[in-house]
C-alpha positions in Angstrom: -41.6 -48.3 8.5 -44.8 -46.3 9.3 -44.7 -42.9 7.7 -45.5 -40.5 10.5 -43.9 -37.3 11.8 -42.0 -39.0 14.6 -40.3 -41.4 12.2 -39.7 -38.7 9.7 -38.1 -36.5 12.4 -35.9 -39.5 13.3 -34.8 -39.9 9.7 -34.0 -36.1 9.5 -31.9 -36.3 12.7 -30.0 -39.3 11.4 -29.4 -37.6 8.0 -28.3 -34.5 9.9 -25.7 -36.4 11.9 -24.4 -38.0 8.7 -24.3 -34.6 7.0 -22.4 -32.9 9.8 -19.9 -35.7 10.2 -19.2 -35.7 6.5 -18.9 -31.9 6.3 -16.4 -31.8 9.2 -14.3 -34.5 7.6 -14.2 -33.1 4.1 -11.0 -31.4 3.1 -10.8 -27.7 2.2 -8.1 -25.6 0.7 -9.6 -22.1 0.5 -8.3 -21.0 3.9 -4.8 -21.0 2.5 -5.4 -18.1 0.1 -8.6 -16.5 1.3 -9.7 -14.6 4.4 -13.1 -15.2 5.8 -15.3 -12.1 6.4 -18.6 -12.9 8.2 -21.3 -10.3 7.6 -24.9 -9.6 8.3 -25.2 -7.2 5.4 -26.2 -8.2 1.8 -23.4 -6.1 0.3 -20.1 -4.9 1.8 -17.8 -2.2 0.5 -14.1 -3.0 0.8 -12.8 0.4 -0.2 -10.3 0.2 2.7 -8.2 -2.0 0.5 -7.0 1.2 -1.1 -4.9 2.0 1.9 -2.2 -0.7 2.3 -1.5 -0.8 6.1 2.0 0.4 7.0 3.4 2.5 9.8 5.2 5.8 9.3 7.1 8.2 11.5 4.6 10.5 13.3 5.7 14.0 12.5 3.1 16.7 12.8 -0.5 15.6 12.2 -1.5 12.1 11.2 -1.6 11.5 7.5 -5.1 10.3 6.6 -5.6 8.7 3.2 -8.8 9.7 1.3 -10.6 6.5 0.3 -13.6 8.2 -1.3 -12.2 7.4 -4.7 -12.3 3.7 -4.1 -15.4 1.5 -4.2 -15.2 -2.3 -4.2 -18.4 -4.1 -3.2 -19.1 -7.8 -2.7 -22.7 -8.9 -2.7 -23.8 -12.2 -1.2 -25.3 -14.9 -3.4 -27.6 -17.8 -2.3 -26.5 -21.4 -3.1 -28.3 -24.7 -2.7 -28.2 -28.4 -3.4 -31.3 -30.7 -3.0 -32.1 -34.4 -3.2 -35.4 -36.3 -3.1 -36.2 -39.5 -1.1 -39.0 -41.7 -2.3 -41.8 -42.4 0.2 -41.7 -46.1 -0.8 -38.1 -46.3 0.4 -39.2 -45.0 3.8 -42.0 -47.5 4.0 -39.6 -50.3 3.0 -37.1 -49.1 5.5 -34.4 -48.5 2.9 -33.1 -45.3 4.4 -29.5 -46.5 4.6 -29.1 -46.5 0.9 -29.3 -42.7 1.0 -26.3 -42.3 3.4 -23.8 -41.8 0.6 -26.1 -39.2 -1.0 -26.3 -37.2 2.2 -22.5 -37.4 2.5 -22.2 -36.1 -1.0 -24.4 -33.1 -0.1 -22.1 -32.3 2.8 -18.9 -32.8 0.7 -20.4 -30.5 -2.1 -21.2 -27.8 0.5 -17.7 -28.0 2.0 -16.0 -27.9 -1.5 -18.1 -25.1 -2.8 -15.9 -22.3 -1.2 -12.9 -23.9 -2.8 -14.6 -23.8 -6.2 -15.5 -20.1 -5.8 -12.2 -19.0 -4.3 -9.9 -20.7 -6.8 -12.3 -20.1 -9.6 -12.0 -16.4 -8.9 -8.2 -16.6 -8.6 -8.0 -18.2 -12.0 -10.3 -15.5 -13.4 -8.1 -12.7 -12.0 -6.5 -11.9 -15.3 -9.9 -10.6 -16.6 -11.7 -9.6 -13.3 -11.5 -6.2 -11.7 -10.2 -5.6 -8.2 -10.5 -2.5 -5.8 -8.3 -0.2 -7.9 -10.3 -0.6 -11.1 -7.7 -2.8 -12.8 -7.8 -6.5 -13.4 -6.5 -8.3 -10.3 -3.5 -9.6 -12.3 -2.6 -6.7 -14.5 0.5 -5.0 -16.0 -0.4 -1.4 -14.9 -1.7 -1.2 -11.3 -1.4 2.5 -10.4 1.3 3.1 -7.7 1.8 6.8 -7.0 2.9 8.5 -10.2 3.7 5.2 -11.9 2.5 1.6 -12.3 3.4 -1.9 -11.2 2.7 -5.3 -12.7 1.7 -8.6 -11.1 0.9 -10.3 -14.4 3.4 -12.6 -16.0 1.6 -12.9 -19.3 1.3 -16.0 -21.3 -1.7 -18.1 -22.4 -1.2 -21.5 -20.8 -2.2 -23.0 -17.4 -2.1 -20.4 -14.7 0.2 -20.5 -11.7 0.4 -18.1 -8.8 3.1 -16.8 -6.5 1.6 -15.5 -3.2 2.6 -13.9 0.1 0.3 -15.6 2.6 1.9 -14.4 5.8 -0.5 -11.5 6.3 -4.0 -11.1 7.8 -5.2 -9.8 4.4 -5.2 -12.5 1.8 -5.4 -12.5 -2.0 -9.1 -13.5 -1.9 -12.0 -12.5 0.3 -14.6 -15.2 1.2 -17.6 -13.2 2.5 -20.0 -15.4 4.5 -23.6 -14.4 5.4 -25.1 -17.8 6.1 -23.2 -21.0 6.7 -24.3 -24.3 5.2 -27.6 -25.4 6.7 -29.1 -28.9 6.3 -32.8 -28.5 5.7 -35.9 -30.6 5.0 -39.3 -30.7 3.4 -40.8 -33.9 4.7 -44.2 -33.3 6.1 -46.8 -35.8 4.8 -49.0 -32.9 3.7 -46.2 -31.1 1.7 -47.0 -30.8 -2.0 -44.0 -32.8 -3.1 -45.1 -35.7 -0.8 -48.8 -35.6 -1.6 -48.4 -35.3 -5.3 -45.2 -37.3 -6.0 -44.5 -39.1 -2.7 -41.1 -37.4 -2.5 -39.4 -36.1 0.6 -36.8 -33.4 0.0 -33.5 -32.8 1.9 -31.0 -30.1 1.0 -28.3 -27.7 2.0 -28.2 -24.0 1.4 -26.0 -21.0 2.3 -25.2 -17.4 1.3 -21.7 -16.2 0.5 -19.6 -14.7 -2.3 -16.0 -14.0 -3.1 -13.9 -11.0 -4.2 -10.3 -9.9 -4.4 -8.1 -8.6 -1.6 -4.7 -6.9 -2.1 -3.2 -7.4 -5.5 0.3 -6.6 -4.1 0.5 -10.0 -2.3 -0.2 -12.0 -5.5 1.5 -12.6 -8.8 -0.3 -14.6 -11.5 1.2 -16.0 -14.8 0.0 -18.1 -17.7 3.6 -18.3 -19.0 5.8 -21.4 -18.7 6.5 -22.3 -15.1 10.3 -22.3 -15.2 13.2 -20.8 -13.3 13.3 -17.7 -15.5 9.7 -16.7 -15.0 9.7 -17.8 -11.4 12.7 -15.5 -10.6 11.0 -12.6 -12.5 7.8 -13.1 -10.4 9.7 -13.1 -7.1 11.7 -10.0 -8.1 8.6 -8.1 -9.1 6.8 -8.9 -5.9 9.7 -8.0 -3.6 10.0 -4.7 -5.5 6.5 -3.4 -4.8 6.4 -0.1 -3.0 3.9 2.3 -1.4 2.5 5.1 -3.4 5.7 7.1 -2.7 7.5 4.8 -5.1 10.3 4.3 -2.6 9.1 2.6 0.6 9.1 -1.2 0.0 6.1 -3.2 1.1 8.2 -6.1 2.4 6.5 -8.6 0.1 8.1 -12.0 0.2 6.4 -14.9 -1.6 5.6 -17.9 0.6 3.6 -20.2 -1.6 3.4 -21.4 -5.2 -0.2 -22.3 -6.1 -0.8 -24.4 -9.3 -3.0 -26.9 -10.9 -2.4 -30.5 -12.1 -1.1 -29.3 -15.5 1.8 -27.5 -13.8 2.6 -30.2 -11.1 5.7 -31.6 -12.9 7.1 -28.1 -13.5 6.5 -27.1 -9.9 8.2 -30.1 -8.5 11.2 -29.6 -10.8 11.3 -25.9 -9.7 10.9 -26.0 -6.0 10.4 -29.6 -4.7 13.4 -31.3 -6.2 16.7 -30.6 -4.5 18.7 -31.1 -7.7 17.9 -30.3 -11.3 17.9 -32.8 -14.2 21.6 -32.3 -14.7 22.3 -33.2 -11.0 23.3 -29.7 -10.1 22.0 -28.0 -6.9 18.6 -26.3 -7.4 18.8 -22.6 -6.2 15.0 -22.4 -5.9 14.6 -25.6 -3.8 12.1 -25.0 -1.0 12.1 -21.2 -1.5 8.3 -21.4 -1.2 5.7 -23.9 -0.2 4.0 -25.9 -3.0 0.2 -26.0 -3.2 -1.4 -28.3 -5.7 -5.0 -27.2 -6.3 -7.2 -29.6 -8.3 -9.8 -26.8 -8.8 -7.2 -25.1 -11.1 -7.4 -28.0 -13.6 
């Protein structure tokens, strides 16, 4: 193949089609636990998380909550992945051998939000959220007291989540969606000096925590006793008045491969090992996440 701009543009268009098809077909789990927040700003302050949205009887003036004491910012980060194509392969018309590599670029770009979102969820036992506490903590301030969404332990983490709401446990802030780009002009430095054409993908995004009240994390054994305690804790969460329930009802159990057997025993199997009826059967939806391995 003659190396000229027309043929190089054709290669890029072909690669771009392969990239877009592979990207669209690649699976993604992050939408289950994260809400997407598009933004044109580099940094966004989510201090509004400090006012859990609930209605009240309107008597007298509206009650306006002061959020000046809250500050929770998420700053976008830039990410990229790049490959090189040898000029000799172009001249020998060996472009097809790069198709799996381009598909790999697309799949990596599609999977990266999963890696960020579930990586943050797993790090929630030692990462701060909007109230200045770890996301999974034993003493989140609630009115004059505290509440816990941390089950303790030191093993593989599992998470009980209420995913019915618009606000999710994790925020995926997106500033720039994945873009397939090229550096393939014959006069480019990489081509002239090393006969390498470059193709890549880049985007800008970051993750942060949403409401802690809709998530319960534990590293203790995933069994009926700890599962029941987690459910009870979540359904007992209240507003700052310490009385008004938030109406939390867990809908999903999120876990990694290490806890798959325990999760199936707990909520997937209709009967326990002794053959008795399982009271926790299908009380939540199971969500096996390989990124929590």
